[in-house]
Backbone bond lengths (Angstrom), bond angles and torsions (degrees), N, CA, C in turn:
res aa  C-N    CA-C-N  psi(-1)  N-CA   C-N-CA  omega(-1)  CA-C   N-CA-C  phi
1 M - - - 1.458 - - 1.542 107.71 -
2 N 1.364 116.85 131.54 1.438 117.66 -177.82 1.496 111.27 -77.50
3 V 1.356 116.71 167.12 1.456 122.32 -172.61 1.523 112.09 -62.03
4 S 1.325 116.73 -41.43 1.467 120.14 -176.68 1.498 112.50 -65.33
5 V 1.351 116.78 -40.63 1.457 119.15 177.37 1.535 110.02 -66.76
6 Y 1.335 117.37 -42.81 1.461 120.75 178.41 1.526 110.78 -59.80
7 R 1.341 116.23 -42.18 1.449 118.86 -178.91 1.522 110.24 -65.16
8 M 1.298 117.89 -39.94 1.444 121.09 -179.75 1.529 110.74 -64.24
9 Q 1.368 116.98 -44.29 1.435 118.10 178.61 1.507 112.46 -64.48
10 T 1.374 116.00 -36.50 1.462 120.14 179.02 1.515 110.10 -65.08
11 C 1.326 116.96 -43.91 1.445 120.32 178.67 1.517 111.69 -59.18
12 I 1.342 114.88 -46.66 1.447 118.81 -177.20 1.524 111.43 -64.62
13 K 1.340 116.42 -37.77 1.455 117.52 -179.84 1.513 111.73 -74.10
14 M 1.340 117.87 -30.82 1.469 120.47 178.40 1.539 109.67 -72.13
15 C 1.349 114.11 -49.99 1.469 118.23 -178.17 1.507 108.25 -72.12
16 V 1.241 111.13 -16.50 1.444 128.95 -165.68 1.466 105.21 42.28
17 L 1.139 111.77 28.37 1.402 123.11 -165.65 1.485 118.77 -36.91
18 I 1.534 101.30 -159.36 1.438 127.47 -178.17 1.177 122.32 2.95
19 A 2.381 140.18 126.84 0.810 139.16 165.93 0.792 109.26 107.70
20 G 1.822 86.26 -51.11 0.813 48.90 176.80 0.380 130.35 -107.98
21 L 1.443 161.11 43.80 1.375 106.07 125.15 1.407 117.15 15.67
22 A 1.182 138.41 -42.60 1.362 127.75 -148.75 1.432 122.89 -148.09
23 F 1.868 171.96 -127.55 1.372 87.06 -101.03 1.488 116.04 176.55
24 I 1.280 115.84 84.67 1.465 116.34 162.64 1.502 105.90 -68.21
25 G 1.362 116.93 -12.59 1.439 120.36 175.98 1.513 112.16 -59.50
26 V 1.326 119.23 -16.07 1.449 119.93 174.01 1.513 109.25 -61.47
27 N 1.310 117.61 130.52 1.448 122.69 177.88 1.523 107.50 -69.70
28 T 1.322 118.31 104.69 1.451 121.46 -173.38 1.532 111.99 -65.08
29 L 1.306 117.24 -22.19 1.466 119.02 179.11 1.533 110.68 -68.69
30 H 1.335 117.41 -26.15 1.435 120.73 -177.93 1.523 113.49 -117.47
31 A 1.329 116.85 12.53 1.466 120.90 -175.07 1.514 111.64 -58.04
32 A 1.341 116.53 -38.15 1.462 119.59 -177.37 1.500 111.83 -67.23
33 D 1.342 118.80 -20.42 1.451 122.68 -179.96 1.526 113.06 -88.88
34 Q 1.312 116.87 -10.09 1.452 119.74 -177.36 1.515 111.41 -83.39
35 P 1.320 118.92 143.57 1.456 120.13 176.23 1.522 112.42 -71.43
36 D 1.318 117.11 155.31 1.441 119.75 172.96 1.532 109.81 -67.74
37 V 1.341 116.26 145.21 1.444 120.63 -173.99 1.542 109.98 -134.46
38 T 1.307 117.03 140.43 1.468 123.00 169.06 1.511 108.59 -126.00
39 I 1.322 116.74 127.57 1.464 122.93 -176.93 1.525 109.02 -124.73
40 H 1.329 116.03 129.38 1.449 121.13 169.56 1.548 106.04 -103.97
41 A 1.342 115.04 128.53 1.478 117.87 -173.48 1.522 109.13 -141.83
42 V 1.318 112.08 163.21 1.492 121.16 175.31 1.526 108.14 -120.60
43 V 1.329 115.98 131.92 1.471 122.69 -179.58 1.515 107.88 -115.54
44 T 1.327 116.09 129.62 1.460 122.10 175.78 1.513 110.10 -133.32
45 G 1.311 115.26 178.21 1.462 120.77 -177.78 1.526 109.69 139.21
46 D 1.344 116.46 163.39 1.465 117.88 -174.19 1.492 113.52 -65.58
47 S 1.350 118.40 -31.34 1.474 119.64 178.94 1.537 111.23 -68.75
48 V 1.318 117.13 -36.29 1.452 121.14 176.26 1.516 110.51 -69.22
49 E 1.320 116.18 -46.26 1.466 121.68 -177.66 1.530 112.61 -60.79
50 S 1.324 116.66 -32.63 1.462 119.80 -177.87 1.524 113.06 -76.62
51 L 1.305 117.68 -16.43 1.458 122.16 -176.89 1.517 114.54 -114.52
52 S 1.307 117.08 -8.98 1.447 121.45 -176.30 1.498 111.11 -122.01
53 H 1.346 115.75 130.44 1.451 119.33 177.26 1.552 110.45 -68.57
54 K 1.316 115.27 -22.69 1.476 120.32 179.54 1.534 112.18 -76.16
55 G 1.351 116.72 -21.13 1.452 121.04 -176.97 1.492 114.47 76.21
56 A 1.312 116.92 3.77 1.462 120.98 -179.43 1.548 108.24 -159.51
57 M 1.286 115.02 163.22 1.460 120.74 176.60 1.514 109.10 -124.26
58 T 1.316 116.87 134.42 1.456 120.37 173.68 1.523 108.86 -99.55
59 E 1.325 115.87 144.56 1.458 121.30 -179.86 1.521 109.85 -133.19
60 T 1.287 115.09 143.71 1.443 122.07 165.51 1.524 106.94 -118.73
61 I 1.320 116.92 120.08 1.456 121.89 -175.12 1.529 108.55 -114.44
62 Y 1.330 112.93 128.17 1.476 120.57 176.96 1.525 108.70 -114.55
63 M 1.332 116.57 134.71 1.466 120.36 179.21 1.539 110.30 -134.59
64 S 1.327 115.26 136.15 1.463 120.59 177.10 1.520 110.37 -160.58
65 Q 1.326 117.35 120.84 1.464 123.70 173.47 1.534 112.03 51.08
66 G 1.283 115.98 51.26 1.451 119.34 176.41 1.515 116.38 81.07
67 R 1.308 118.17 0.94 1.465 122.83 178.93 1.526 109.46 -107.64
68 T 1.344 114.37 147.50 1.466 119.29 -178.50 1.525 108.84 -135.96
69 R 1.301 114.61 137.91 1.475 120.40 170.31 1.525 107.48 -126.14
70 V 1.313 115.64 134.59 1.474 121.39 177.66 1.528 108.96 -125.78
71 D 1.310 116.63 116.89 1.463 122.35 172.04 1.511 107.10 -98.20
72 F 1.322 116.94 122.44 1.468 120.63 -176.87 1.520 111.90 -122.66
73 D 1.336 114.79 152.99 1.457 120.93 -177.84 1.520 109.15 -149.88
74 A 1.345 115.07 110.39 1.455 121.38 174.60 1.518 110.83 -122.95
75 G 1.345 115.41 25.76 1.460 119.88 -178.38 1.506 110.25 120.65
76 P 1.327 116.99 170.63 1.476 121.52 -173.21 1.531 114.79 -56.17
77 E 1.340 118.24 -32.97 1.479 119.89 -176.45 1.521 112.39 -94.91
78 L 1.325 116.33 -3.29 1.460 119.77 -178.54 1.525 109.04 -132.74
79 R 1.284 114.08 65.25 1.468 121.81 -176.07 1.503 108.49 -137.10
80 G 1.344 115.64 133.74 1.464 116.22 -179.26 1.534 111.14 175.90
81 R 1.330 113.68 -155.22 1.476 121.17 -172.61 1.517 109.92 -145.87
82 I 1.315 115.20 144.37 1.472 121.55 171.68 1.520 107.02 -121.07
83 L 1.325 116.05 132.04 1.447 121.93 176.26 1.537 107.41 -118.06
84 R 1.327 115.47 128.96 1.471 120.04 -175.37 1.511 110.85 -134.83
85 D 1.331 116.45 132.31 1.447 121.79 170.77 1.550 107.46 -136.80
86 A 1.309 118.76 -169.53 1.460 122.24 -174.81 1.514 112.22 -63.38
87 Q 1.364 117.63 -26.71 1.468 121.45 -174.14 1.531 114.36 -108.16
88 H 1.339 117.07 -27.00 1.466 118.57 -169.62 1.535 112.01 -135.17
89 V 1.336 114.28 153.29 1.445 121.50 167.72 1.536 106.16 -131.88
90 W 1.338 116.63 122.35 1.448 122.50 -178.83 1.510 110.43 -117.13
91 L 1.324 115.78 136.41 1.461 123.18 171.50 1.511 109.25 -107.87
92 L 1.342 115.80 124.45 1.460 121.29 177.61 1.536 108.77 -119.64
93 R 1.321 116.76 124.86 1.469 121.54 178.68 1.510 107.50 -86.46
94 A 1.328 116.07 145.19 1.467 122.03 -179.68 1.509 110.29 -57.78
95 N 1.308 116.58 138.94 1.460 124.15 175.90 1.531 114.46 65.86
96 Q 1.337 116.76 17.86 1.453 120.42 174.72 1.525 108.84 -125.13
97 V 1.318 117.24 161.77 1.458 120.64 -174.19 1.507 110.16 -118.16
98 V 1.327 117.90 29.18 1.456 121.55 179.63 1.526 108.22 -114.25
99 A 1.338 118.41 130.67 1.446 123.43 174.52 1.524 107.68 -101.26
100 I 1.309 116.92 119.93 1.460 122.83 -176.87 1.519 109.86 -100.58
101 P 1.336 118.30 121.44 1.494 120.31 178.35 1.518 109.58 -74.11
102 D 1.320 117.22 132.95 1.470 119.65 177.62 1.515 108.78 -156.49
103 N 1.318 117.64 91.98 1.461 123.00 -179.00 1.501 113.31 -73.30
104 H 1.356 118.13 -4.12 1.444 120.67 -179.44 1.553 111.39 -91.17
105 I 1.316 118.43 -6.43 1.441 120.35 179.34 1.539 108.75 -68.13
106 A 1.306 116.79 126.77 1.479 119.66 -178.56 1.519 112.68 -90.82
107 V 1.335 117.46 -12.75 1.440 121.12 -179.65 1.551 109.80 -60.78
108 G 1.324 114.94 130.85 1.411 119.47 178.19 1.513 114.65 78.16
109 K 1.304 119.03 8.76 1.438 122.07 -175.65 1.529 112.27 -88.65
110 V 1.316 116.70 -30.50 1.457 121.40 -179.93 1.498 108.38 -122.65
111 A 1.362 117.42 98.99 1.446 117.34 -175.32 1.511 115.01 -136.43
112 Q 1.301 117.68 -26.66 1.442 119.71 178.89 1.519 108.38 -136.60
113 L 1.345 114.63 126.35 1.468 119.96 -170.68 1.533 109.85 -130.93
114 D 1.316 115.19 169.02 1.471 120.95 175.00 1.531 108.57 -65.36
115 P 1.331 118.54 120.08 1.480 119.44 -177.62 1.509 113.54 -59.72
116 Q 1.336 118.52 -25.74 1.462 120.60 -177.31 1.526 111.44 -92.36
117 Q 1.318 117.96 -34.20 1.476 121.92 -179.34 1.527 109.01 -132.80
118 P 1.303 118.70 68.02 1.476 121.28 -170.31 1.506 115.20 -62.45
119 C 1.316 118.43 -26.75 1.471 120.07 -175.04 1.519 113.08 -100.09
120 W 1.298 116.98 -1.86 1.465 121.18 -175.25 1.525 111.10 -60.99
121 D 1.331 117.47 -51.70 1.477 121.24 -177.45 1.532 111.51 -70.99
122 L 1.334 117.33 -17.98 1.456 120.94 -179.91 1.511 112.92 -84.39
123 G 1.314 115.60 -14.66 1.472 118.52 173.75 1.522 115.27 89.96
124 F 1.353 117.62 17.37 1.442 117.99 176.59 1.554 107.77 -143.17
125 A 1.326 114.99 166.49 1.465 120.67 -177.27 1.525 110.34 -89.32
126 C 1.348 116.17 153.30 1.456 119.50 171.45 1.518 108.39 -149.17
127 Q 1.341 114.32 158.48 1.431 122.84 -175.70 1.500 111.15 -122.36
128 Q 1.341 116.78 132.95 1.454 118.83 -177.48 1.531 111.04 -69.20
129 V 1.342 115.13 138.05 1.461 122.36 179.08 1.515 108.12 -125.76
130 E 1.322 116.59 -152.72 1.467 120.11 -172.62 1.514 111.91 -69.43
131 N 1.304 116.35 148.26 1.468 122.66 173.30 1.507 111.21 -82.52
132 R 1.332 115.43 157.83 1.468 121.06 174.58 1.498 109.93 -140.74
133 V 1.310 116.80 155.89 1.461 122.84 167.87 1.517 107.16 -97.71
134 I 1.339 117.40 117.08 1.450 122.16 -178.87 1.534 108.44 -124.18
135 A 1.314 116.02 125.06 1.451 121.90 -179.79 1.543 111.58 53.42
136 G 1.335 114.20 35.89 1.481 120.72 179.21 1.493 115.46 78.23
137 H 1.338 117.66 10.17 1.469 121.53 -179.66 1.516 111.32 -117.08
138 E 1.305 116.87 135.35 1.455 121.51 175.02 1.515 109.75 -69.73
139 T 1.332 116.44 127.04 1.449 120.32 -179.60 1.523 110.14 -125.07
140 T 1.331 115.47 153.93 1.459 121.83 171.15 1.515 109.84 -104.23
141 G 1.329 115.51 141.34 1.458 120.74 -177.89 1.521 110.48 -99.47
142 W 1.347 116.02 144.02 1.460 122.53 -179.82 1.499 109.10 -137.65
143 R 1.331 116.12 124.60 1.459 122.71 177.42 1.512 109.44 -93.63
144 Y 1.353 116.48 134.58 1.455 121.08 179.65 1.540 109.95 -135.81
145 S 1.344 114.63 159.17 1.449 120.09 178.21 1.537 108.63 -154.12
146 H 1.325 115.37 164.05 1.483 121.27 178.44 1.537 111.09 54.64
147 A 1.319 114.97 41.00 1.466 119.81 179.27 1.519 113.31 -90.12
148 G 1.345 117.38 -6.11 1.461 120.67 -174.58 1.526 109.95 67.28
149 Q 1.301 117.17 -112.43 1.479 120.88 174.15 1.512 111.16 -118.80
150 A 1.322 117.04 22.10 1.451 120.63 -174.10 1.526 113.69 -90.15
151 G 1.342 117.42 -8.30 1.456 118.96 177.44 1.514 113.44 -77.21
152 P 1.327 117.43 176.45 1.468 119.88 177.97 1.542 111.40 -54.30
153 D 1.322 114.14 133.88 1.493 121.60 -178.85 1.540 111.94 57.44
154 G 1.349 115.63 30.29 1.460 119.76 175.48 1.512 114.55 75.07
155 T 1.306 117.05 24.88 1.472 120.76 -175.97 1.531 111.56 -86.45
156 D 1.327 115.11 160.41 1.445 123.92 -175.90 1.507 112.16 -100.89
157 S 1.342 117.80 -34.61 1.473 120.06 -175.41 1.520 108.54 -154.97
158 G 1.333 115.04 155.23 1.448 120.03 178.71 1.525 112.19 150.18
159 V 1.318 116.46 -158.31 1.463 122.90 177.65 1.504 107.98 -126.66
160 L 1.331 116.00 136.17 1.466 120.52 174.55 1.537 107.37 -121.21
161 W 1.315 115.23 150.39 1.463 121.60 178.18 1.513 109.64 -122.31
162 I 1.335 115.54 127.92 1.448 120.97 -176.04 1.541 110.36 -120.80
163 D 1.285 116.11 147.19 1.458 122.55 173.33 1.547 108.70 -51.97
164 A 1.314 117.14 126.75 1.472 120.98 -173.60 1.528 111.99 -63.14
165 E 1.334 118.76 -25.80 1.475 120.70 -178.76 1.493 113.27 -97.60
166 Q 1.332 117.29 -46.32 1.484 121.40 -172.47 1.528 112.98 -96.20
167 G 1.334 118.55 -16.81 1.456 121.18 -178.04 1.507 114.51 76.97
168 I 1.337 117.15 13.59 1.469 119.48 -179.71 1.528 110.26 -75.45
169 V 1.311 115.98 132.87 1.460 120.77 179.01 1.549 108.95 -71.30
170 L 1.315 114.08 117.43 1.487 119.23 -179.48 1.518 112.99 -111.78
171 G 1.330 116.32 -3.09 1.445 117.72 176.12 1.541 110.56 -176.15
172 F 1.322 114.79 155.30 1.450 119.31 171.58 1.523 109.59 -158.17
173 D 1.315 116.04 155.12 1.453 123.79 177.29 1.545 105.59 -137.48
174 A 1.348 115.85 104.86 1.463 118.96 -164.74 1.516 111.66 -148.33
175 R 1.320 116.11 172.97 1.469 123.80 177.58 1.523 108.62 -132.16
176 D 1.335 114.77 148.26 1.445 119.17 176.13 1.513 110.79 -96.73
177 L 1.330 116.36 -177.51 1.463 120.00 -176.48 1.539 112.59 -67.93
178 G 1.321 116.66 -18.53 1.447 122.21 175.69 1.521 113.94 -90.06
179 E 1.349 116.58 8.58 1.436 124.99 178.44 1.548 113.07 67.03
180 H 1.351 115.02 25.70 1.442 119.45 172.82 1.499 110.97 -86.57
181 D 1.335 117.01 140.44 1.457 122.07 179.37 1.546 109.97 -82.39
182 H 1.317 116.85 140.33 1.445 122.74 176.30 1.545 107.17 -134.51
183 R 1.320 116.00 120.80 1.481 120.34 178.56 1.514 108.82 -131.08
184 M 1.316 116.76 134.59 1.439 122.22 176.99 1.503 108.92 -137.70
185 Q 1.357 116.65 140.41 1.447 120.56 175.10 1.514 109.09 -144.90
186 A 1.313 115.30 127.78 1.469 121.06 174.59 1.517 109.74 -68.59
187 V 1.326 115.42 142.04 1.465 120.93 174.68 1.530 112.79 -113.43
188 D 1.316 115.59 -15.89 1.451 120.48 177.85 1.531 110.13 -157.74
189 V 1.351 116.42 137.95 1.456 121.34 -179.08 1.519 108.35 -135.20
190 S 1.321 116.40 133.57 1.486 120.39 176.06 1.527 109.20 -135.19
191 Y 1.327 113.50 156.14 1.473 119.36 -178.42 1.504 111.73 -120.16
192 D 1.329 117.07 34.60 1.468 122.70 178.38 1.508 109.64 -74.03
193 K 1.323 115.62 147.79 1.479 121.99 178.20 1.498 109.83 -62.55
194 L 1.357 115.84 137.21 1.472 122.27 -178.90 1.508 110.34 -104.39
195 D 1.339 116.52 143.18 1.457 121.61 176.44 1.510 110.40 -73.74
196 E 1.331 116.00 153.98 1.452 121.25 177.73 1.522 111.61 -61.18
197 D 1.319 116.72 -32.92 1.495 121.07 -178.45 1.540 111.31 -64.13
198 T 1.325 117.29 -18.89 1.471 121.53 178.76 1.499 110.91 -55.50
199 F 1.343 117.12 -35.66 1.455 121.00 -172.79 1.550 113.00 -107.01
200 A 1.306 116.55 11.24 1.461 121.10 179.81 1.517 111.12 -91.73
201 L 1.305 115.51 147.85 1.467 119.36 172.06 1.516 109.12 -64.47
202 P 1.329 118.81 139.22 1.467 120.33 178.95 1.536 110.44 -56.73
203 K 1.311 114.87 150.80 1.484 119.89 178.55 1.517 109.59 -61.32
204 A 1.312 114.10 146.28 1.480 124.18 -179.97 1.513 112.80 69.79
205 T 1.341 117.72 13.17 1.462 120.25 177.91 1.536 110.21 -71.56
206 Q 1.282 116.46 131.92 1.469 121.99 175.50 1.524 108.39 -91.63
207 I 1.331 115.91 134.77 1.475 120.21 -178.55 1.492 109.59 -99.53
208 M 1.320 116.11 123.51 1.461 121.48 175.22 1.507 107.64 -79.39
209 L 1.315 117.04 126.73 1.475 121.50 -178.55 1.497 109.79 -72.46
210 Q 1.328 114.57 141.54 1.496 120.46 174.83 1.508 109.23 -70.95
211 K 1.347 116.28 136.21 1.448 120.33 176.51 1.515 109.52 -66.62
212 P 1.353 117.81 139.82 1.469 120.36 -178.69 1.549 110.08 -67.37
């Protein structure tokens, strides 16, 4: 594995970044009933700041029927895409045609939750706190702790805010087990229908086989 790919994987696992926000947390039993979603968000925190000249990462998150795509940009060397469905997680680096399998990436794993019991499926308890309006949407806040790596972006404790109707994660302020800060906030949310091609690997992409 070359240095640039290793650095990107390290950054993603530290920031546990992008999506995620979002989301094996989608309730797969009801995924077909959920509207398609596109979220534009900004991710900050000390782990991002230490690896990005920009000091922040921008994300565009697409979700449809249990599938998630996260396009992330933290500068020329930390730019790419994550594609996630029920069976696979692929990391694609910008301007390359290789899809790297990595089921340990937490980005995009926790993104849509039960609006009434958001932490139930994640396996830890949470307590409702103050509401916020994020990107024009009313959200409910939930404080959690002792989550291990099960919180948004692999975090252990913090507060997450979800859309009060759809349960979509629109923000969080949290820390991981290594005491790194992770903050994400949506700046725009839309519910337009997404094309199937949105979640497909780009044409001519080479798939790196998972080691046995």
